[in-house]
C-alpha positions as CSV (number, residue, x, y, z in Angstrom):
1,M,172.4,-68.4,-39.8
2,K,173.0,-66.7,-36.5
3,F,173.8,-63.0,-36.1
4,F,176.3,-61.8,-33.5
5,I,177.1,-58.2,-33.0
6,D,180.8,-57.2,-32.9
7,T,180.9,-54.4,-30.4
8,A,181.4,-53.5,-26.7
9,D,179.0,-50.5,-27.0
10,V,176.3,-51.5,-24.5
11,Q,173.7,-49.0,-25.9
12,E,174.1,-50.4,-29.3
13,I,173.7,-53.9,-28.0
14,K,170.5,-52.9,-26.1
15,E,169.0,-51.3,-29.1
16,L,169.8,-54.2,-31.5
17,S,168.8,-56.8,-29.0
18,S,165.3,-55.4,-28.8
19,T,164.8,-56.3,-32.5
20,G,165.2,-60.0,-31.7
21,L,167.9,-60.3,-34.4
22,L,170.9,-60.9,-32.1
23,D,172.0,-64.4,-31.1
24,G,175.2,-63.3,-29.4
25,V,178.0,-60.8,-29.0
26,T,181.8,-60.8,-29.8
27,T,184.3,-58.4,-28.2
28,N,188.0,-58.0,-28.5
29,P,190.7,-55.9,-26.7
30,S,190.4,-53.1,-29.2
31,L,186.6,-52.8,-28.7
32,I,187.1,-52.9,-24.9
33,K,189.6,-50.1,-25.2
34,K,187.1,-48.1,-27.3
35,S,184.5,-48.5,-24.5
36,G,186.8,-46.9,-22.0
37,R,185.6,-49.3,-19.3
38,K,187.0,-52.3,-17.3
39,I,186.5,-55.5,-19.2
40,E,184.7,-57.3,-16.3
41,E,182.2,-54.5,-16.0
42,V,181.4,-54.4,-19.8
43,I,181.2,-58.2,-20.2
44,E,178.9,-58.5,-17.2
45,E,176.6,-55.8,-18.5
46,I,176.5,-57.4,-21.9
47,C,175.7,-60.8,-20.5
48,N,172.8,-59.4,-18.6
49,I,171.4,-58.1,-21.9
50,V,172.0,-61.0,-24.3
51,N,171.1,-64.6,-23.4
52,G,173.4,-66.0,-26.1
53,P,177.2,-66.4,-26.1
54,V,179.3,-63.4,-25.3
55,S,183.0,-63.7,-26.4
56,A,185.5,-62.2,-24.0
57,E,189.1,-62.3,-25.2
58,V,192.2,-63.1,-23.1
59,A,195.1,-60.7,-23.4
60,A,197.8,-63.2,-22.4
61,T,200.1,-64.9,-24.9
62,T,201.4,-67.9,-22.8
63,F,199.5,-71.0,-21.9
64,E,199.5,-70.7,-18.2
65,K,198.4,-67.0,-18.2
66,M,195.8,-67.7,-20.8
67,I,194.2,-70.3,-18.6
68,E,194.3,-68.0,-15.6
69,E,192.6,-65.1,-17.5
70,A,190.1,-67.5,-19.1
71,H,188.9,-68.7,-15.7
72,F,188.7,-65.1,-14.5
73,L,186.5,-64.1,-17.5
74,K,184.4,-67.3,-17.4
75,N,183.4,-66.5,-13.8
76,I,181.8,-63.2,-14.9
77,A,178.7,-65.0,-16.3
78,N,177.5,-68.4,-17.4
79,N,177.2,-67.3,-21.1
80,V,180.8,-66.1,-21.5
81,T,182.7,-67.7,-24.3
82,I,186.5,-67.5,-24.0
83,K,188.2,-66.0,-27.0
84,L,191.7,-67.2,-27.7
85,P,194.2,-66.3,-30.5
86,L,195.1,-68.9,-33.0
87,T,198.7,-69.5,-31.7
88,W,200.3,-72.7,-30.5
89,D,199.6,-71.6,-26.8
90,G,196.1,-70.6,-27.9
91,L,195.4,-74.1,-29.3
92,K,196.8,-75.8,-26.1
93,S,194.6,-73.5,-24.0
94,C,191.6,-74.3,-26.3
95,K,192.1,-78.1,-25.7
96,K,192.3,-77.6,-21.9
97,L,189.4,-75.3,-21.6
98,S,187.2,-77.3,-23.9
99,D,188.0,-80.4,-21.9
100,E,186.7,-78.5,-18.8
101,G,183.4,-77.8,-20.7
102,I,184.2,-74.2,-21.3
103,S,183.0,-72.7,-24.7
104,V,186.0,-71.4,-26.7
105,N,186.1,-69.1,-29.7
106,V,189.4,-69.3,-31.6
107,T,190.0,-66.0,-33.3
108,L,192.5,-64.6,-35.9
109,C,192.1,-67.5,-38.3
110,F,193.4,-66.9,-41.8
111,S,193.9,-70.4,-43.3
112,P,192.0,-73.7,-43.5
113,S,194.8,-75.5,-41.8
114,Q,194.4,-73.2,-38.8
115,A,190.7,-73.9,-38.8
116,L,191.2,-77.7,-38.8
117,L,193.7,-77.5,-35.9
118,A,191.2,-75.4,-33.8
119,A,188.4,-77.9,-34.5
120,K,190.6,-80.8,-33.4
121,C,191.4,-78.9,-30.2
122,G,187.7,-78.7,-29.4
123,A,186.9,-75.1,-30.3
124,S,183.2,-74.3,-30.1
125,Y,183.7,-71.5,-32.8
126,I,186.3,-70.6,-35.3
127,S,186.6,-67.0,-36.4
128,P,188.0,-66.5,-39.9
129,F,188.7,-62.8,-40.7
130,V,187.3,-62.3,-44.2
131,G,187.7,-58.5,-44.4
132,R,191.4,-58.6,-43.5
133,L,192.1,-61.2,-46.1
134,D,190.3,-59.0,-48.7
135,D,192.5,-56.1,-47.6
136,I,195.6,-58.0,-48.8
137,A,194.0,-58.9,-52.1
138,T,193.1,-62.4,-51.0
139,D,189.5,-63.8,-51.3
140,G,188.2,-63.9,-47.7
141,M,185.0,-65.8,-48.7
142,A,187.0,-68.5,-50.4
143,L,188.4,-69.4,-46.9
144,I,184.9,-69.8,-45.5
145,S,184.1,-72.2,-48.4
146,E,187.2,-74.2,-47.7
147,I,186.6,-74.5,-44.0
148,K,183.0,-75.5,-44.6
149,T,184.1,-78.2,-47.0
150,I,186.7,-79.6,-44.5
151,Y,184.3,-79.5,-41.5
152,S,181.5,-81.2,-43.6
153,N,183.8,-84.1,-44.3
154,Y,184.0,-85.1,-40.7
155,N,180.9,-85.5,-38.6
156,H,182.8,-85.5,-35.3
157,L,184.0,-81.9,-35.8
158,Q,181.3,-79.7,-34.1
159,T,183.1,-76.4,-34.4
160,E,180.8,-73.6,-35.7
161,I,182.1,-71.3,-38.4
162,L,181.8,-67.7,-37.1
163,V,182.6,-65.3,-40.0
164,A,184.4,-62.2,-38.6
165,S,185.9,-59.0,-39.9
166,V,182.7,-58.5,-41.9
167,R,182.8,-55.2,-43.8
168,H,179.6,-55.0,-45.8
169,P,176.3,-56.8,-46.5
170,R,177.8,-58.8,-49.4
171,H,180.0,-60.6,-46.8
172,V,176.8,-61.6,-45.0
173,I,175.0,-62.9,-48.1
174,E,178.0,-64.9,-49.3
175,S,178.4,-66.4,-45.8
176,A,174.8,-67.5,-45.8
177,K,175.1,-69.0,-49.3
178,T,178.3,-70.9,-48.2
179,G,176.5,-72.2,-45.2
180,A,178.4,-70.5,-42.4
181,D,176.9,-71.0,-39.0
182,I,177.3,-67.4,-37.7
183,V,178.4,-63.9,-38.9
184,T,179.5,-61.3,-36.4
185,L,178.7,-57.8,-37.6
186,P,179.5,-54.2,-36.7
187,P,176.3,-52.4,-35.8
188,N,176.4,-50.3,-39.1
189,V,176.5,-53.5,-41.2
190,I,173.5,-55.1,-39.6
191,R,171.5,-51.9,-40.2
192,Q,172.6,-51.8,-43.8
193,L,171.1,-55.3,-44.3
194,A,167.6,-53.8,-43.9
195,S,168.2,-50.9,-46.3
196,H,167.4,-50.7,-50.0
197,P,166.7,-47.6,-52.1
198,L,163.6,-49.2,-53.7
199,T,162.1,-49.8,-50.3
200,D,162.6,-46.1,-49.4
201,K,161.2,-45.0,-52.8
202,G,158.2,-47.3,-52.5
203,L,157.3,-46.2,-49.0
204,E,157.6,-42.6,-50.0
205,A,155.0,-43.2,-52.8
206,F,152.7,-45.2,-50.5
207,L,152.7,-42.4,-47.9
208,K,152.1,-39.7,-50.5
209,D,149.1,-41.6,-51.9
210,W,147.8,-42.3,-48.5
211,K,148.0,-38.7,-47.5
212,D,145.9,-37.8,-50.7
213,T,143.1,-40.0,-49.5
214,G,142.6,-37.9,-46.4
215,Q,142.1,-40.9,-44.3
216,S,143.5,-42.0,-41.0
217,I,143.6,-45.5,-39.4
218,G,142.0,-46.1,-36.1
């Protein structure tokens, strides 16, 4: 399973990219706002750090304007993926852009029917929001399982499942068990994946015992 990081914080991306764990980056208008910078500057800098796909989202809501903004964003760097909302105009735009050979990430997916439509329109990625479904007492991971089953029934559907709105490590593990292609994680969650109290306790004991030997290595 591939790991994307969900942030527009360039310093976070640099640090986590150095681990070799990152396969791509996702951004959205809220993350761009938080960065306090122009979208073209942020996306260009991120694309220079990460070789994998970098999702840049349009802000338009109509077909014509979505296409215009998509072409502007795509011209920033070769590895830009255009992010479109799962609306009727978004699906129309997905079809046109995918026909042009442009990678598209269809976002704000909350149902298997939406995911099926995005795949039929040629989306490279579908982004179901599991955390937001959990917030309204709906099983977000059940949606991932449903989408996986539907896509697996049809070999011609090449859309990758990109699990979004990830809130905690359990979302990541359940996504991997379900067979999702990608998870996009906030920086704090990707760090939580490496943490375990027994690891900390064991390391503390090893270091204490090593100190008692009076040795040094090298």
